[in-house]
C-alpha positions in Angstrom: -14.1 19.2 -20.1 -10.7 19.4 -21.8 -10.4 18.8 -25.5 -10.8 15.1 -26.5 -7.7 13.3 -27.5 -7.4 12.9 -31.3 -7.1 9.2 -30.8 -10.4 8.9 -28.9 -12.5 6.2 -30.7 -15.9 7.3 -32.0 -18.5 5.4 -33.9 -19.2 7.4 -37.0 -21.5 5.1 -38.9 -23.6 1.9 -38.7 -25.1 -0.1 -41.5 -27.6 -2.9 -41.8 -28.6 -5.1 -44.7 -31.5 -7.5 -44.7 -33.0 -9.5 -47.6 -36.3 -11.4 -47.2 -36.8 -12.8 -50.6 -38.6 -16.1 -51.2 -36.5 -16.9 -54.3 -33.1 -18.1 -53.0 -31.5 -17.5 -56.4 -32.2 -13.8 -55.9 -30.6 -13.7 -52.4 -27.1 -12.4 -51.8 -24.5 -14.7 -50.3 -23.1 -13.7 -46.8 -20.1 -11.7 -47.9 -22.2 -9.7 -50.3 -24.6 -8.9 -47.4 -21.6 -7.7 -45.4 -20.3 -5.6 -48.3 -23.8 -3.9 -48.4 -23.8 -3.3 -44.7 -20.2 -1.8 -44.8 -21.2 0.5 -47.6 -24.4 1.5 -45.7 -22.3 2.3 -42.6 -20.1 4.6 -44.7 -23.1 6.4 -46.1 -24.5 6.7 -42.6 -21.2 8.4 -41.6 -21.2 10.8 -44.6 -19.9 9.1 -47.7 -18.9 5.8 -49.3 -15.6 7.4 -50.2 -14.5 7.0 -46.6 -14.0 3.3 -47.2 -10.9 3.8 -49.2 -9.3 5.0 -45.9 -10.1 1.9 -43.9 -7.1 0.5 -42.0 -8.9 -2.8 -41.1 -11.9 -5.0 -41.8 -12.8 -7.3 -38.9 -15.3 -10.1 -39.5 -17.1 -12.4 -37.1 -16.9 -16.0 -38.3 -20.3 -17.3 -39.4 -21.7 -20.6 -40.7 -20.0 -20.0 -44.0 -16.5 -21.1 -45.0 -14.7 -18.1 -46.6 -11.0 -18.4 -46.2 -10.4 -14.7 -45.7 -13.7 -12.8 -45.7 -12.1 -9.6 -44.6 -10.0 -9.6 -47.8 -13.1 -10.3 -50.0 -14.9 -7.3 -48.4 -11.9 -5.0 -48.5 -11.3 -5.6 -52.2 -14.9 -4.9 -53.0 -15.3 -1.7 -51.1 -12.1 -0.2 -52.3 -9.5 -0.7 -49.5 -7.4 -3.6 -50.7 -4.6 -2.9 -48.3 -6.7 -2.9 -45.2 -5.7 -5.4 -42.6 -8.1 -8.4 -42.6 -9.1 -9.8 -39.2 -11.2 -12.9 -38.5 -12.7 -13.8 -35.1 -13.6 -17.5 -34.6 -16.9 -18.8 -33.2 -16.7 -18.7 -29.4 -14.7 -15.4 -29.3 -16.9 -12.8 -27.6 -18.8 -11.0 -30.4 -17.9 -7.7 -28.8 -14.2 -8.5 -28.7 -13.3 -7.4 -32.3 -15.0 -4.1 -31.6 -13.1 -3.7 -28.3 -9.9 -4.5 -30.2 -10.6 -1.8 -32.8 -11.3 0.8 -30.1 -8.0 -0.2 -28.5 -6.0 0.1 -31.7 -7.5 3.5 -32.5 -6.8 4.7 -28.9 -3.2 3.6 -29.2 -2.8 5.4 -32.5 -2.2 2.1 -34.4 -5.3 2.7 -36.6 -7.3 5.7 -37.7 -10.4 4.0 -39.1 -11.8 0.4 -39.1 -15.0 -1.5 -39.6 -16.4 -4.6 -37.8 -19.0 -6.7 -39.6 -20.8 -9.9 -39.6 -23.4 -11.5 -41.9 -25.4 -14.7 -42.5 -27.7 -16.0 -45.3 -29.3 -18.9 -43.5 -32.7 -17.9 -44.8 -31.3 -18.2 -48.4 -30.3 -21.8 -47.6 -33.8 -22.5 -46.2 -35.6 -21.2 -49.2 -33.3 -23.1 -51.5 -34.0 -26.3 -49.7 -37.8 -25.7 -49.8 -37.6 -25.1 -53.6 -35.1 -27.9 -54.3 -32.6 -25.3 -55.6 -28.8 -25.2 -55.2 -27.0 -22.1 -53.9 -23.3 -21.7 -53.2 -20.9 -19.2 -51.8 -17.8 -17.7 -53.3 -14.8 -20.0 -53.0 -11.5 -18.1 -52.6 -8.5 -19.5 -54.5 -6.1 -21.8 -52.7 -3.4 -19.1 -52.9 -5.6 -16.6 -51.0 -3.6 -15.6 -47.9 -4.9 -16.3 -44.5 -6.4 -13.3 -42.5 -3.7 -11.0 -41.3 -5.0 -11.5 -37.8 -7.0 -14.6 -36.6 -8.5 -15.0 -33.2 -9.2 -18.6 -32.4 -11.1 -20.0 -29.4 -9.9 -23.3 -27.9 -12.3 -23.0 -25.0 -14.5 -26.0 -24.1 -18.3 -25.7 -24.6 -19.3 -28.3 -22.0 -17.9 -30.9 -19.6 -17.4 -34.5 -20.6 -20.1 -35.4 -18.2 -22.6 -33.2 -20.0 -21.6 -34.7 -23.3 -22.0 -38.2 -21.9 -25.5 -37.4 -20.7 -26.4 -36.1 -24.2 -27.1 -32.5 -23.4 -25.5 -30.2 -25.9 -28.2 -28.1 -27.7 -28.2 -24.5 -26.6 -31.9 -24.5 -26.2 -31.7 -27.2 -23.7 -28.8 -25.7 -21.8 -30.3 -22.3 -21.5 -33.6 -23.9 -20.4 -31.7 -25.5 -17.5 -30.6 -21.9 -16.6 -34.2 -20.8 -16.9 -35.3 -23.3 -14.2 -32.7 -21.9 -11.9 -33.9 -18.4 -12.5 -37.5 -19.5 -11.7 -36.4 -21.1 -8.5 -34.3 -18.1 -7.4 -37.3 -15.8 -8.1 -39.6 -18.0 -6.0 -42.1 -18.4 -8.8 -44.3 -21.4 -9.5 -44.0 -23.0 -12.9 -47.2 -21.5 -14.4 -46.6 -18.0 -13.1 -43.0 -18.1 -14.5 -44.2 -19.2 -17.9 -46.6 -16.3 -18.0 -43.8 -13.9 -17.0 -41.3 -14.9 -19.7 -44.1 -15.0 -22.3 -45.0 -11.4 -21.4 -41.4 -10.4 -21.5 -41.0 -11.7 -25.0 -44.3 -10.2 -26.1 -42.9 -6.8 -25.0 -39.8 -7.5 -27.1 -42.0 -8.2 -30.1 -43.5 -4.7 -29.6 -40.0 -3.2 -29.6 -39.1 -5.2 -32.8 -42.2 -3.8 -34.5 -40.6 -0.4 -34.2 -37.2 -1.5 -35.3 -36.8 -1.0 -39.1 -34.1 -3.7 -39.2 -36.1 -6.4 -37.4 -36.7 -9.7 -39.2 -40.2 -10.1 -37.7 -42.1 -6.9 -37.0 -45.3 -8.5 -35.9 -46.5 -7.9 -32.4 -47.0 -11.3 -30.8 -49.4 -11.8 -27.9 -48.0 -13.4 -24.8 -50.2 -16.5 -25.0 -49.0 -17.2 -28.6 -45.4 -17.3 -27.2 -46.2 -19.2 -24.0 -48.3 -22.0 -25.4 -47.2 -24.8 -27.8 -49.8 -24.5 -30.5 -49.4 -25.1 -34.2 -45.9 -24.4 -35.4 -44.9 -22.9 -32.0 -43.6 -26.2 -30.7 -42.4 -26.8 -27.2 -38.6 -27.5 -27.5 -37.1 -27.6 -24.1 -39.4 -26.7 -21.2 -40.4 -24.0 -20.7 -39.1 -22.8 -24.1 -41.3 -22.8 -27.1 -40.0 -22.0 -30.6 -40.9 -18.3 -30.2 -38.6 -18.0 -27.2 -35.6 -19.0 -29.3 -33.2 -17.0 -31.3 -34.3 -16.9 -35.0 -31.2 -17.8 -37.0 -33.0 -18.4 -40.3 -32.3 -14.9 -41.5 -30.4 -13.0 -44.3 -28.9 -10.2 -42.3 -25.7 -8.3 -41.9 -24.4 -5.4 -39.9 -21.4 -3.1 -39.9 -20.0 -0.6 -37.4 -17.6 2.0 -38.6 -15.2 3.4 -36.0 -12.8 6.3 -36.5 -10.3 8.3 -34.4 -11.9 11.5 -33.2 -9.2 13.7 -34.7 -9.5 12.1 -38.1 -13.3 12.3 -38.0 -13.1 16.0 -37.4 -10.5 16.5 -40.1 -12.9 14.7 -42.5 -15.6 17.2 -41.7 -18.0 14.6 -40.4 -21.1 15.6 -38.5 -20.0 15.6 -34.8 -23.6 15.6 -33.7 -23.9 12.0 -35.0 -20.9 10.6 -33.2 -21.5 8.0 -30.6 -18.8 7.5 -28.0 -17.7 4.1 -26.5 -17.4 5.0 -22.8 -16.3 1.8 -21.2 -15.9 -1.8 -22.2 -15.1 -4.8 -19.9 -14.8 -8.5 -20.7 -14.1 -11.7 -18.9 -12.8 -14.7 -20.8 -12.7 -17.0 -17.8 -14.6 -20.1 -18.9 -16.6 -22.2 -16.5 -18.9 -24.8 -18.1 -22.5 -24.7 -17.0 -22.4 -27.9 -14.9 -19.6 -26.4 -12.9 -21.1 -23.0 -12.2 -21.8 -22.3 -8.5 -25.1 -20.5 -9.4 -26.8 -21.2 -12.7 -28.9 -18.1 -12.6 -26.2 -15.5 -11.8 -22.7 -15.2 -12.9 -19.7 -13.5 -11.2 -18.2 -12.5 -14.5 -21.2 -10.5 -15.4 -21.6 -8.9 -12.0 -17.9 -7.9 -11.9 -18.0 -6.7 -15.6 -21.0 -4.6 -14.9 -19.6 -3.0 -11.7 -16.3 -2.3 -13.5 -18.0 -0.8 -16.6 -20.1 1.5 -14.5 -17.1 2.6 -12.5 -15.0 3.3 -15.6 -17.8 5.3 -17.1 -18.2 7.2 -13.9 -21.9 6.5 -13.7 -24.4 4.3 -11.8 -26.7 1.6 -13.1 -29.6 4.1 -12.8 -27.9 6.5 -15.3 -28.5 3.9 -18.1 -31.2 5.1 -20.5 -31.3 2.1 -22.9 -30.1 -1.5 -22.9 -29.6 -4.3 -25.4 -28.9 -7.4 -23.4 -27.8 -10.5 -25.2 -31.1 -12.4 -25.9 -30.4 -15.7 -27.5 -32.8 -17.2 -25.0 -34.9 -15.6 -22.1 -32.6 -16.9 -19.4 -29.7 -14.9 -21.0 -31.4 -11.6 -21.0 -32.9 -12.1 -17.5 -29.6 -13.1 -16.0 -27.9 -10.1 -17.6 -30.6 -7.8 -16.3 -30.3 -9.1 -12.8 -26.5 -9.1 -12.7 -26.1 -5.7 -14.3 -28.8 -4.2 -11.9 -31.1 -3.1 -14.7 -34.4 -4.5 -13.3 -36.8 -1.6 -13.3 -34.2 0.8 -14.8 -35.1 0.6 -18.5 -36.3 -1.9 -21.2 -33.8 -4.6 -21.8 -33.7 -4.5 -25.6 -33.5 -1.9 -28.3 -33.6 -4.4 -31.2 -36.6 -6.4 -30.0 -34.5 -9.5 -29.1 -32.9 -12.2 -31.3 -36.2 -14.0 -31.3 -37.9 -11.2 -33.3 -35.2 -8.8 -34.6 -33.2 -11.8 -35.8 -30.5 -14.0 -34.4 -27.8 -14.3 -37.0 -25.4 -17.1 -35.9 -22.5 -15.1 -34.6 -23.0 -11.4 -34.7 -26.2 -10.6 -32.8 -24.3 -8.5 -30.3 -23.1 -6.3 -33.1 -26.7 -5.7 -34.2 -27.4 -4.6 -30.6 -24.6 -2.1 -30.7 -25.5 -0.7 -34.1 -29.2 -0.3 -33.1 -28.0 1.3 -29.9 -26.1 3.9 -31.9 -29.3 4.8 -33.8 -31.4 5.0 -30.6 -28.8 7.2 -28.8 -28.8 9.5 -31.7 -32.6 9.7 -32.1 -33.7 9.4 -28.5 -36.3 6.8 -29.5 -37.5 4.7 -26.6 -35.0 6.0 -24.1 -35.8 6.0 -20.4 -35.0 9.7 -19.8 -34.7 11.0 -16.2 -32.7 14.2 -16.8 -33.2 15.9 -20.2 -29.9 17.7 -19.8 -27.8 14.7 -19.0 -25.8 12.6 -21.5 -27.6 9.5 -22.8 -26.1 6.2 -21.9 -26.8 2.8 -23.5 -25.4 -0.5 -22.3 -25.0 -3.7 -24.4 -23.9 -7.2 -23.3 -22.6 -10.4 -24.8 -21.9 -13.9 -23.7 -20.0 -16.9 -25.2 -20.7 -20.5 -24.6 -23.3 -21.1 -21.9 -22.4 -18.0 -19.9 -18.8 -19.1 -20.0 -17.5 -15.6 -21.0 -19.1 -12.2 -20.6 -18.7 -8.7 -22.0 -20.3 -5.4 -21.3 -20.0 -2.1 -23.1 -21.4 1.4 -22.4 -22.0 4.0 -25.1 -23.0 7.7 -25.0 -24.1 10.5 -27.2 -21.6 12.7 -25.4 -17.8 12.2 -24.8 -17.0 11.0 -21.3 -14.7 13.2 -19.2 -12.5 10.2 -18.5 -12.3 9.2 -22.2 -12.8 5.6 -23.4 -11.8 3.0 -20.8 -11.3 -0.8 -21.2 -10.5 -3.6 -18.8 -10.1 -7.3 -19.2 -11.0 -8.8 -15.8 -10.4 -12.4 -16.7 -7.8 -13.0 -14.0 -9.9 -11.3 -11.3 -13.0 -13.4 -12.2 -10.9 -16.6 -12.2 -9.9 -15.8 -8.6 -13.5 -15.9 -7.4 -15.3 -18.1 -9.9 -13.8 -21.6 -9.3 -15.4 -24.5 -11.2 -17.0 -27.1 -9.0 -15.7 -30.6 -9.3 -17.6 -33.1 -11.5 -18.5 -36.7 -10.6 -19.9 -38.5 -13.6 -19.8 -41.9 -11.8 -21.9 -40.8 -8.8 -24.7 -43.0 -7.4 -26.9 -41.7 -4.7 -29.1 -38.8 -3.6 -28.4 -35.4 -5.1 -30.1 -32.0 -5.0 -31.4 -30.6 -8.3 -29.9 -27.2 -9.2 -31.4 -27.0 -12.7 -33.3 -29.1 -15.2 -35.4 -29.2 -18.4 -37.7 -31.5 -20.2 -36.9 -31.9 -23.9 -39.8 -32.4 -26.4 -40.1 -34.1 -29.8 -43.0 -34.1 -32.1 -44.9 -36.6 -30.0 -44.5 -34.7 -26.7 -42.1 -34.9 -23.8 -39.1 -37.1 -24.7 -36.6 -36.9 -21.9 -35.4 -34.8 -19.0 -31.9 -33.6 -17.9 -31.1 -32.7 -14.4 -28.0 -30.9 -13.1 -27.6 -32.0 -9.5 -25.2 -31.5 -6.6 -24.0 -34.3 -4.4 -23.6 -34.1 -0.6 -19.9 -33.7 -1.2 -20.4 -30.6 -3.3 -19.8 -32.2 -6.7 -21.9 -31.8 -9.7 -23.4 -34.5 -11.9 -25.7 -34.6 -14.9 -28.3 -37.3 -15.6 -31.1 -38.1 -18.0 -34.5 -39.8 -17.6 -37.1 -41.0 -20.1 -39.7 -41.9 -17.5 -43.0 -40.6 -18.9 -44.7 -40.2 -15.6 -41.7 -38.3 -14.1 -41.5 -36.0 -17.2 -45.2 -35.0 -16.7 -44.5 -34.1 -13.1 -41.4 -32.1 -14.0 -43.3 -29.7 -16.2 -46.1 -29.3 -13.7 -44.2 -28.7 -10.5 -40.8 -27.3 -9.4 -38.0 -29.8 -9.3 -35.1 -27.4 -8.6 -34.2 -27.9 -4.9 -35.6 -31.4 -4.8 -33.6 -34.5 -4.1 -33.4 -37.2 -6.8 -31.5 -40.5 -7.0 -28.7 -40.6 -9.5 -27.7 -43.9 -10.9 -24.2 -43.8 -12.4 -24.6 -43.9 -16.2 -28.2 -45.1 -15.9 -30.1 -41.8 -15.4 -32.0 -40.6 -12.4 -35.2 -41.4 -10.5 -37.2 -39.8 -7.7 
């Protein structure tokens, strides 16, 4: 292979910071957690002194309200002139990383860091103890970030909002029902399957030094609503859900290959981004033709494999976005990873931790460690390069991103493609009819629980004219039937604005 271009982006360091202290007053605020992770990434690369040479600090927006978090971090780590970048909620979490790869490849930057951090556990502990905690407030004269990436995209249709379904747990549970139906499984067998899947993730998390919960959890303790493991939106219990009550941060330090060599960094620790593909074409859940499979993911995967010059069976490790079981299963299906390798290197957002808006970065950072060490890799050819794939979604599978990394440089170099326009050509949103009355076929549903038990059900249904509608029912007898038998594929009666009946 010819000599790598000096502008080839390489990941030179990753850093994690986690605090699990009961005393909220001893816990760091989010930007301090990010500072710690950035410093750790520099140490991982070779030296904290590298940070003085940062050209940019990119931050994923969190639940905090810092005006310019990149500037806060840059000032503290010793690169006050670095460009500050902020990506809003709803921007694909991998997008700032892709932007950094692109800027380095074009010669616009030599070194940058992408970071995210949350201290939701700090807030929880403070509430329990009746304490007050606060975050740094930047002065009014603080400049806005040098670069800000907003997201104006809709989260749901007006019809979904009118029906009252908006919680991610409920929406992804609707997708889960469609997956179950597509797999031809009965309700109980399917519950067993996703419980076992998540139990296997807990085993992976037990070996992940950065995981929030390192306990191995038996499948039955995930499946069944017992004690604190409440049923939230059938078939999801609390243990199926992303755990966002964490104090966690992550940082990924990226450098131009030529500069990294000039700095004398250990080339054996470099991890190479091979290909990255994203689709920002948004289709709300109710308007998606298939709830269990997504054209944007399928096309992104095919393109990522092609750009990398590999097949799906060349993948040695994966970290598929795992906010809920339906997300990771849908990615595994659409990326053709079923039976290829385990689907997580972190242990999933349920056990490793699901910080509000940077879980995908944790997956990349852990993938870097795994590709370096070889831990847990599905190895078929000991002499071949190791490949790891990570994925990300935004909204309710409204946007998708896929990235492939390797411990060896790719003969084609780093390749990126934005396939938004191509996906938009084939993935047309179905029309909605919120005023529909009459028979309709269920394409997905869930039963939502409160502390007393089943509370209400939502159905996503398709009319004979091919329109979609969303409806709600509080009929106790119907709710009991809907958690005992399959309702996807059945016909129900929709009553405009008044719910649904059998």
